[in-house]
C-alpha positions in Angstrom: 116.6 75.2 112.9 113.7 77.3 111.7 114.0 77.5 107.9 113.1 80.6 105.8 109.5 80.6 104.6 109.5 83.7 102.5 113.1 84.1 101.2 112.8 84.6 97.4 109.4 86.2 97.8 109.4 88.9 100.5 113.2 89.5 100.2 116.0 88.0 98.1 117.2 84.4 98.6 120.9 85.1 98.0 123.1 86.6 100.6 124.7 89.2 98.4 121.4 90.2 96.9 119.8 90.5 100.3 122.7 92.7 101.6 122.2 94.9 98.5 118.4 95.0 99.0 118.6 96.0 102.7 121.1 98.8 101.8 118.7 99.9 99.1 115.9 100.1 101.7 118.0 102.5 103.8 119.1 104.7 100.9 115.8 104.7 98.9 114.1 108.1 98.8 111.4 106.7 101.1 114.1 105.4 103.5 116.0 107.2 106.2 119.5 107.0 104.8 122.3 104.8 106.0 122.8 104.5 109.8 125.2 107.1 111.1 127.2 107.4 114.3 126.3 104.9 117.1 125.8 106.9 120.3 125.7 103.8 122.5 122.9 105.4 124.4 120.7 102.2 124.4 117.7 104.4 125.2 115.3 102.6 122.9 113.0 100.2 124.8 110.7 99.1 122.0 110.0 99.7 118.3 107.4 99.0 115.6 108.2 98.1 112.0 106.2 96.8 109.0 106.6 93.2 107.6 105.5 93.3 104.0 107.9 92.5 101.1 111.0 94.7 101.3 110.2 96.5 98.0 106.9 97.6 99.6 107.7 98.3 103.2 111.4 97.8 103.7 112.1 101.5 103.4 109.7 102.3 106.3 111.1 99.4 108.4 114.6 100.8 107.8 113.6 103.9 109.6 113.2 101.9 112.8 116.4 100.0 112.3 118.4 103.1 111.6 117.3 104.4 115.0 118.1 101.1 116.6 121.5 100.9 114.9 122.4 104.4 116.1 121.2 103.7 119.6 123.5 100.7 120.1 123.1 96.9 120.2 121.0 95.1 122.8 121.3 91.8 124.6 118.1 90.4 123.0 115.5 91.5 120.5 112.0 90.2 121.3 110.2 90.2 117.9 106.4 89.9 118.2 104.2 89.5 115.2 100.6 88.5 114.5 99.7 84.9 113.5 98.4 85.3 110.0 97.6 81.6 109.7 95.5 80.8 112.8 98.0 78.3 114.0 97.9 79.3 117.7 95.1 79.9 120.1 96.9 82.5 122.3 100.6 83.1 121.8 103.6 81.0 120.9 107.4 81.5 121.1 109.9 79.6 119.1 113.0 78.1 120.6 114.5 77.1 117.2 117.3 79.3 115.9 116.3 81.3 112.7 118.2 80.7 109.5 118.2 83.5 106.9 120.4 84.1 103.8 122.6 86.1 106.2 123.3 83.1 108.4 121.9 81.7 111.7 120.3 84.2 114.1 120.4 82.5 117.5 117.4 82.5 119.8 118.2 83.5 123.4 117.9 80.2 125.2 118.1 81.7 128.6 115.0 83.8 127.9 113.3 80.8 126.4 113.9 78.9 129.6 112.7 81.8 131.8 109.4 81.8 129.8 109.0 78.0 129.6 105.7 76.9 131.1 104.4 80.5 130.8 104.6 81.1 127.1 103.9 78.0 124.9 107.0 77.0 122.8 105.6 75.9 119.5 108.3 76.1 116.8 106.0 74.5 114.1 103.6 77.4 114.5 106.4 79.7 113.3 107.2 77.7 110.2 105.0 79.4 107.7 104.7 82.8 109.4 106.5 85.8 107.9 105.7 88.6 110.5 108.8 87.7 112.6 111.0 86.4 109.8 111.1 89.5 107.7 112.5 91.5 110.7 115.4 89.1 111.3 117.7 90.1 108.3 117.3 93.8 109.4 118.3 92.8 112.9 121.3 90.8 111.6 122.4 93.8 109.6 122.5 96.3 112.4 123.7 93.7 115.0 125.5 90.7 113.5 125.7 89.0 116.9 122.1 89.6 117.8 120.0 87.1 119.7 116.3 87.1 119.3 113.1 85.8 120.9 110.4 85.2 118.3 106.8 85.3 119.4 103.5 85.3 117.4 100.1 86.3 118.8 96.9 84.4 117.8 95.0 86.4 120.4 95.6 90.1 120.3 93.1 91.5 122.8 94.1 93.9 125.6 94.2 91.2 128.3 96.5 89.0 126.3 98.7 92.0 125.4 98.9 93.0 129.0 99.7 89.5 130.2 102.5 89.0 127.6 104.0 92.4 128.4 104.0 91.5 132.1 105.7 88.2 131.7 108.3 89.6 129.3 109.1 92.5 131.6 109.7 90.0 134.4 111.7 87.6 132.3 113.8 90.4 130.8 114.7 92.0 134.1 118.5 92.4 134.2 118.7 92.2 130.4 119.1 95.0 127.9 116.1 93.9 125.9 114.1 95.7 123.1 110.7 94.6 121.9 110.0 94.9 118.2 106.3 95.0 117.2 105.9 93.7 113.7 102.8 95.1 112.0 101.4 96.5 108.8 98.6 99.1 109.0 95.4 99.4 106.9 95.0 96.7 104.2 93.6 97.2 100.7 91.7 100.4 101.2 91.9 103.7 99.3 95.0 105.7 99.9 93.1 108.6 101.5 91.4 106.3 103.9 94.6 104.6 104.9 96.3 107.9 105.6 93.3 109.0 107.7 92.8 105.8 109.6 96.5 105.0 110.1 97.1 108.6 111.2 94.5 108.3 113.9 95.9 105.0 115.1 99.4 106.5 115.2 98.2 109.6 117.1 97.2 107.2 119.9 100.5 105.4 119.6 102.4 108.7 119.8 100.4 109.5 123.0 101.3 106.0 124.4 97.5 105.5 124.7 97.1 101.7 124.5 93.4 101.9 125.3 92.8 104.6 122.7 94.7 102.6 120.1 92.4 99.6 120.7 89.3 101.8 120.7 90.4 103.4 117.4 91.3 100.1 115.7 88.3 98.1 116.9 85.7 100.9 116.8 86.5 101.8 113.2 87.4 98.3 112.1 90.8 99.3 110.9 92.6 96.4 109.3 95.9 96.8 111.2 97.2 93.2 111.5 99.6 93.7 114.5 97.7 95.8 117.0 98.4 93.3 119.7 102.2 93.3 119.2 102.1 97.1 119.1 100.2 97.2 122.4 102.8 94.8 124.0 105.6 97.1 122.8 103.9 100.2 124.2 103.2 98.5 127.5 106.8 97.1 127.7 108.0 100.6 127.1 105.9 102.2 129.8 107.4 105.5 130.9 109.0 106.0 127.5 108.0 108.5 124.8 107.2 107.6 121.2 109.4 108.8 118.4 107.1 108.5 115.3 109.3 107.9 112.2 106.7 108.1 109.5 104.1 106.4 107.4 104.1 105.2 103.7 101.9 102.8 101.7 102.2 100.4 98.9 101.2 103.1 96.3 104.1 105.3 97.5 106.5 102.4 97.0 105.2 100.7 93.9 102.8 103.2 92.2 100.1 100.6 91.8 96.4 100.8 92.6 95.7 103.9 94.8 92.3 102.5 95.7 93.8 99.3 97.4 96.8 100.2 99.4 98.5 98.7 102.4 99.8 101.1 105.0 103.2 101.0 106.8 104.4 102.9 109.8 107.5 102.8 112.0 108.3 104.2 115.5 110.6 103.7 118.4 109.9 104.1 122.1 112.7 105.8 124.0 113.4 106.2 127.7 112.7 109.7 128.9 
C-alpha cells in the first residue's frame, strides 16, 4: 500500500475536511462550479491538471475534473507526473494501491501486468512524489470505484514521451482509458511573464502541436515541470481536439508575491 506523502500539507489529512476542501475547489470563484449532468459520452481521451496544494491550484484542477465527471467514468485513469526528486532514470510505474484520506484507490493490476517488463515497476520511487498523489482524491471524488495506473517520468524528452505513449496505447487497447498529465506551469517568475510564457505553451497544446510545445518550453527555458507527461497525454489523444479550460496562478489564489508566481493550467482532449 502506497501511503500518503503530502496529506496534511497539500490537502487535508482528515476525510471530512478533504471532502469539504474538494467541494470548495469546485465552487470557489476560480473554480468551475460543481459537476452537472453526466452525459455518459466518454469522449475525453486525456486531460492535464496542476498538482500544487489545493488552496493554490485545486480550483484549476477542478476544471478538468468537472469535465471528466460530466463525461462519464472510465475503466482506468493513467496518471502521469514528473519525478521531482530524481529517483528514476527513465520512467516508473507503481503497482501498489494508493491510500488517501478518502480510502484505497486500487491500481489496475491487469494494466500493470500488460506493462511489466516494458515500464519499470518501482513503488519506492513513488513514495515521496506528490505529482500523482494530489490527483487521486479528485479522481476518487468523481469516480469512487476508479482504478488508476500511476507513472512518474524522470526523463521527459520527446523520445521518452513517444515511447511511453506508444506502449500505453498498446496496453490500453480494449480499455476505456484516460491519461491525466499532472503538471504545473511556470515557477517563481513575475505574473506577467507567467501569463505570457504559459499562454504560448498552451497555444501549442491547444493546437495539439507536441513538437511546438517542446520547442517553446526548451527554447525559452520555461519552468513547466510536467512537459513530458503533457506530451504523452497529447500523443495518447492523437486525433482529438483540445478543450482549454483556463489558466490561473498562485497570486490569483493567494494574493501573495506577484513577482514570484507559479502558473496552473487545465485542459481536456476530446475525440472529434
